[in-house]
LORORO-230099 format. One record per residue (C-alpha): residue number from 1; x, y, z. Coordinates in steps of 0.5 Angstrom, whole numbers, padded with zeros to 4 digits. Layout:
N
NUM_X_Y_Z;
...
//
This chain:
329
1_-0006_0034_-0024;
2_-0011_0040_-0024;
3_-0014_0038_-0030;
4_-0015_0031_-0027;
5_-0018_0033_-0021;
6_-0023_0037_-0024;
7_-0025_0032_-0029;
8_-0026_0027_-0023;
9_-0030_0032_-0019;
10_-0034_0034_-0025;
11_-0036_0026_-0025;
12_-0038_0027_-0018;
13_-0043_0032_-0020;
14_-0050_0032_-0017;
15_-0052_0025_-0018;
16_-0047_0023_-0013;
17_-0047_0029_-0009;
18_-0047_0027_-0001;
19_-0047_0030_0006;
20_-0040_0030_0008;
21_-0039_0026_0015;
22_-0034_0029_0020;
23_-0034_0023_0025;
24_-0035_0015_0025;
25_-0042_0012_0027;
26_-0038_0007_0032;
27_-0032_0011_0035;
28_-0030_0005_0039;
29_-0028_0000_0034;
30_-0021_0001_0030;
31_-0018_0006_0036;
32_-0011_0003_0034;
33_-0012_0004_0027;
34_-0015_0011_0028;
35_-0008_0013_0031;
36_-0004_0009_0027;
37_-0006_0012_0020;
38_-0007_0019_0023;
39_0001_0019_0024;
40_0003_0017_0017;
41_0006_0024_0015;
42_0010_0024_0021;
43_0012_0017_0020;
44_0014_0019_0013;
45_0018_0025_0015;
46_0022_0020_0019;
47_0023_0015_0014;
48_0025_0020_0009;
49_0031_0023_0013;
50_0033_0016_0015;
51_0033_0014_0008;
52_0038_0020_0006;
53_0042_0019_0012;
54_0043_0011_0011;
55_0045_0013_0003;
56_0050_0018_0006;
57_0053_0013_0011;
58_0053_0007_0006;
59_0047_0004_0003;
60_0044_-0002_0007;
61_0040_-0003_0000;
62_0042_-0006_-0006;
63_0047_-0002_-0010;
64_0045_0001_-0017;
65_0045_-0004_-0022;
66_0044_-0010_-0018;
67_0039_-0015_-0020;
68_0034_-0015_-0014;
69_0028_-0019_-0012;
70_0023_-0016_-0007;
71_0019_-0021_-0003;
72_0013_-0020_0002;
73_0006_-0023_0004;
74_0000_-0019_0004;
75_0001_-0012_0005;
76_0008_-0012_0004;
77_0008_-0016_-0002;
78_0004_-0010_-0005;
79_0009_-0005_-0003;
80_0014_-0010_-0006;
81_0011_-0009_-0013;
82_0011_-0001_-0012;
83_0018_-0001_-0010;
84_0020_-0006_-0016;
85_0017_-0002_-0021;
86_0020_0005_-0018;
87_0027_0002_-0018;
88_0026_0000_-0025;
89_0023_0006_-0027;
90_0029_0010_-0024;
91_0034_0006_-0028;
92_0037_0003_-0022;
93_0037_-0004_-0024;
94_0032_-0011_-0025;
95_0028_-0011_-0020;
96_0023_-0017_-0019;
97_0017_-0017_-0013;
98_0015_-0024_-0011;
99_0010_-0026_-0006;
100_0014_-0030_-0001;
101_0010_-0036_-0001;
102_0011_-0036_-0009;
103_0018_-0033_-0010;
104_0022_-0037_-0015;
105_0030_-0036_-0013;
106_0033_-0042_-0017;
107_0040_-0042_-0021;
108_0037_-0039_-0027;
109_0034_-0033_-0024;
110_0040_-0031_-0020;
111_0039_-0024_-0016;
112_0045_-0020_-0013;
113_0041_-0018_-0007;
114_0034_-0020_-0004;
115_0030_-0015_0000;
116_0025_-0017_0005;
117_0019_-0013_0008;
118_0015_-0015_0014;
119_0012_-0011_0020;
120_0013_-0017_0025;
121_0019_-0020_0023;
122_0016_-0027_0024;
123_0012_-0029_0017;
124_0014_-0036_0016;
125_0015_-0036_0009;
126_0019_-0030_0009;
127_0024_-0033_0014;
128_0024_-0039_0010;
129_0027_-0036_0004;
130_0032_-0032_0009;
131_0034_-0038_0012;
132_0035_-0042_0005;
133_0039_-0036_0002;
134_0044_-0035_0008;
135_0051_-0034_0006;
136_0049_-0035_-0001;
137_0045_-0028_-0003;
138_0046_-0022_0001;
139_0039_-0020_0004;
140_0036_-0014_0007;
141_0030_-0013_0011;
142_0025_-0008_0013;
143_0022_-0009_0020;
144_0018_-0006_0025;
145_0019_-0011_0031;
146_0027_-0011_0033;
147_0026_-0017_0037;
148_0024_-0021_0032;
149_0028_-0027_0029;
150_0029_-0024_0022;
151_0034_-0019_0026;
152_0039_-0025_0026;
153_0037_-0028_0019;
154_0038_-0022_0014;
155_0045_-0019_0013;
156_0043_-0012_0014;
157_0037_-0009_0017;
158_0033_-0003_0016;
159_0030_-0001_0023;
160_0023_0002_0023;
161_0021_0001_0030;
162_0017_0007_0030;
163_0012_0005_0025;
164_0010_-0001_0028;
165_0003_-0002_0030;
166_-0002_-0006_0034;
167_-0008_-0006_0030;
168_-0008_-0012_0025;
169_-0010_-0008_0019;
170_-0003_-0005_0017;
171_-0003_0002_0015;
172_0003_0006_0017;
173_0008_0001_0017;
174_0007_-0001_0010;
175_0007_0006_0007;
176_0013_0008_0012;
177_0017_0002_0009;
178_0015_0004_0002;
179_0017_0012_0003;
180_0024_0009_0005;
181_0025_0005_-0001;
182_0022_0010_-0006;
183_0026_0016_-0003;
184_0032_0011_-0004;
185_0031_0011_-0011;
186_0031_0018_-0012;
187_0023_0020_-0011;
188_0022_0026_-0008;
189_0016_0025_-0003;
190_0015_0032_0001;
191_0009_0033_-0003;
192_0006_0027_-0001;
193_0007_0029_0006;
194_0004_0035_0005;
195_-0002_0032_0002;
196_-0003_0027_0007;
197_-0004_0032_0012;
198_-0010_0034_0008;
199_-0013_0027_0006;
200_-0013_0025_0013;
201_-0016_0031_0016;
202_-0022_0032_0011;
203_-0029_0029_0012;
204_-0031_0023_0009;
205_-0036_0024_0004;
206_-0042_0019_0006;
207_-0043_0016_-0001;
208_-0036_0013_0000;
209_-0038_0010_0007;
210_-0045_0007_0003;
211_-0042_0005_-0003;
212_-0043_-0002_-0005;
213_-0037_-0004_-0008;
214_-0030_-0001_-0010;
215_-0025_-0002_-0016;
216_-0018_0001_-0015;
217_-0013_0003_-0021;
218_-0006_0005_-0021;
219_0000_0005_-0027;
220_0007_0004_-0026;
221_0009_0004_-0019;
222_0002_0006_-0016;
223_-0001_-0001_-0019;
224_0002_-0004_-0012;
225_-0002_0002_-0008;
226_-0009_0000_-0012;
227_-0008_-0008_-0010;
228_-0006_-0005_-0003;
229_-0012_-0001_-0003;
230_-0017_-0007_-0005;
231_-0014_-0011_0001;
232_-0014_-0006_0006;
233_-0022_-0005_0005;
234_-0023_-0013_0004;
235_-0020_-0014_0011;
236_-0023_-0008_0015;
237_-0030_-0008_0012;
238_-0031_-0015_0009;
239_-0033_-0011_0003;
240_-0033_-0013_-0005;
241_-0026_-0010_-0008;
242_-0022_-0011_-0014;
243_-0016_-0008_-0017;
244_-0012_-0007_-0023;
245_-0008_-0004_-0028;
246_-0011_0002_-0030;
247_-0010_0000_-0038;
248_-0013_-0006_-0036;
249_-0020_-0004_-0033;
250_-0023_-0003_-0040;
251_-0021_-0010_-0042;
252_-0027_-0013_-0038;
253_-0027_-0011_-0030;
254_-0031_-0004_-0032;
255_-0037_-0009_-0033;
256_-0038_-0009_-0026;
257_-0038_-0001_-0025;
258_-0045_0002_-0024;
259_-0049_0007_-0019;
260_-0047_0006_-0012;
261_-0040_0003_-0014;
262_-0034_0007_-0014;
263_-0028_0007_-0019;
264_-0021_0010_-0015;
265_-0015_0012_-0019;
266_-0008_0013_-0016;
267_-0005_0018_-0020;
268_-0006_0021_-0027;
269_-0012_0018_-0031;
270_-0011_0015_-0038;
271_-0014_0019_-0043;
272_-0022_0017_-0044;
273_-0022_0013_-0038;
274_-0026_0019_-0034;
275_-0032_0019_-0040;
276_-0032_0011_-0040;
277_-0033_0011_-0032;
278_-0038_0017_-0033;
279_-0043_0013_-0037;
280_-0043_0007_-0032;
281_-0046_0012_-0027;
282_-0041_0009_-0022;
283_-0037_0015_-0018;
284_-0030_0016_-0020;
285_-0025_0018_-0015;
286_-0019_0022_-0017;
287_-0016_0027_-0013;
288_-0010_0030_-0016;
289_-0006_0029_-0009;
290_0000_0025_-0009;
291_-0002_0017_-0010;
292_0002_0015_-0003;
293_-0003_0021_0000;
294_-0009_0018_-0003;
295_-0007_0011_0000;
296_-0007_0014_0006;
297_-0014_0017_0005;
298_-0017_0010_0003;
299_-0014_0008_0010;
300_-0019_0014_0013;
301_-0025_0012_0008;
302_-0024_0004_0010;
303_-0024_0006_0018;
304_-0030_0010_0017;
305_-0034_0004_0013;
306_-0032_-0001_0018;
307_-0034_0003_0024;
308_-0041_0005_0020;
309_-0042_-0003_0020;
310_-0040_-0004_0027;
311_-0033_-0008_0025;
312_-0027_-0007_0029;
313_-0021_-0007_0024;
314_-0016_-0008_0030;
315_-0018_-0015_0030;
316_-0021_-0017_0023;
317_-0025_-0023_0022;
318_-0020_-0029_0021;
319_-0014_-0025_0021;
320_-0008_-0024_0026;
321_-0002_-0020_0026;
322_0003_-0025_0023;
323_0002_-0031_0019;
324_0006_-0037_0023;
325_0006_-0043_0020;
326_0007_-0050_0023;
327_0013_-0054_0020;
328_0008_-0059_0016;
329_0005_-0053_0013;
//
C-alpha cells in the first residue's frame, strides 16, 4: 500500500500542513479511554492466541459452511458487519449482520448459529434474542463481563474479560472481539498489531484536531470499521461525522467535502478517488497501515479532539455503558 500512502501524503501537502501535537489540551478527561485504547496491541495479541487455541481445542464459533447471523448494538453491530463481510469473503459461509433491535430471524431466514457481540452482556435487545432462540438455534456470545446474564443464555461463550472497559466509549473490547473473529476466519493480524504500536504513539496533527467534519470510508470488511469510526467521534466529540462504502462516496456524499474537512479511507483507495477528493480541498487520510490499526489511530485522534473541546469521553452526553430497557420498551 506504499503508493496509496504516498498519494495520501501528497494530498496533505502545504495547504494542509499542520503542527503535530504530542499531548492533549485537557489531560484530565478520558483517562480510562486513554489507557484502554493504548492497550490495544497487547489485547489483540492475546485474542489472536486465544482464537488459535480455541480453534485447535474445538471451535466455539460456527463451523465452516454454516449459515450464520451476527448481532450487536452500536459499536458491536459495526464489528458484526466487519466479521460478516470477512467470513463470507473467506468462503466460510453465508453470514448476515444485524442490529439486534432489528434482527429478523424468522422461519424463512433460518440460521445454523447466531453470534452475539456485547461488551457488557446486559444489552436488552441482545438478551431478548438469545432468550427467544434458547433451545432452537445454537448461540455464541463474545463478552467482556463474565458476571452478566448472557453467560447462562448463550450455548457457548468466548470470554474476553481482559478487554473489558471502564470508559463508556468503547475502543479495545470492540477491536479485540473483532481480532478474535477475524483470526478465526484465517486473517493474519500480526501486521495490525505492529502497525497499531506506531499508530497509537505517533503525535496527532493539529489539522485533525481542528477539523470541522470527518467522513470515513471502507470497502468489504472495512466498511464496518468506517461506520465505527464515525460513531466513535460522534459519541466522544459530539462532532459531525459520516461513513460510507468507499465506492458510494462519489454518489452524493462527496458534496460536503471542503477545506477543513477530512475524508478518511480504511484500506486501499478506489482508483481516482484521491484526485476527486483533492479537487474539493478536503484533507485525505489514507495511511497505508493495516485498517484495524488505522481504527486505533482514529481512537487516538478522537480522544485528543474531545480533550481539546473540554469533553470527557469516559462519560459522554446522553450515553451509558449498556442500554437496559424497561419491559414496556
